[in-house]
C-alpha positions in Angstrom: -43.9 46.1 64.1 -45.7 42.9 64.7 -44.1 39.8 66.5 -41.3 37.9 64.2 -40.6 34.5 64.0 -36.7 33.5 64.6 -36.7 31.6 61.4 -37.6 34.8 59.5 -34.9 36.8 61.2 -32.4 34.2 60.5 -32.8 34.6 56.7 -31.5 38.2 57.0 -27.9 39.3 56.4 -26.0 40.9 59.3 -26.5 44.2 57.8 -30.1 43.8 57.6 -30.2 42.5 61.2 -28.2 45.8 62.3 -30.6 47.8 60.7 -33.5 45.9 61.9 -32.1 46.4 65.5 -31.6 50.2 65.4 -35.5 50.4 63.9 -36.5 48.4 66.9 -34.6 50.4 69.4 -36.2 53.7 67.8 -39.7 52.0 68.2 -39.0 51.0 71.7 -37.9 54.6 72.5 -41.1 56.0 70.8 -43.4 53.5 72.7 -42.0 54.4 76.1 -42.2 58.1 75.3 -46.0 57.5 74.4 -46.4 55.6 77.6 -44.9 58.0 79.5 -47.2 60.9 78.0 -50.2 58.5 78.4 -50.7 58.1 74.9 -50.0 54.5 74.3 -53.1 52.4 73.5 -51.8 49.0 73.5 -49.2 48.3 76.2 -48.6 45.1 74.8 -46.5 46.5 72.1 -43.8 47.3 74.5 -43.4 43.7 75.4 -43.8 42.5 71.5 -40.6 45.2 70.7 -38.7 44.0 73.5 -39.0 40.3 72.8 -38.3 41.3 68.9 -35.1 43.1 69.9 -33.8 40.1 72.3 -34.6 37.9 69.0 -32.5 40.1 66.8 -29.7 40.2 69.5 -29.6 36.5 70.2 -29.7 35.8 66.3 -26.7 38.0 66.0 -24.8 36.5 68.9 -25.1 33.1 67.5 -23.4 34.3 64.3 -20.7 36.1 66.3 -20.0 32.7 68.1 -20.4 30.7 65.0 -23.4 28.6 66.2 -25.5 26.6 64.0 -29.2 26.1 64.7 -30.6 23.2 63.5 
């Protein structure tokens, strides 16, 4: 999964965000496994995946608190 903009994530429903979060966590696990076995070709994918997880969690938390972004 490539880097995703926060505006694109905000268009998704909460159920879709939770599903995306699960997919991202599974992808991160696979990337870490590849890194540990020396098979990871592009280590920057780890950072992108972590940042995407943070974006999704941030937007879920904003919705939980009822915050609106301008």
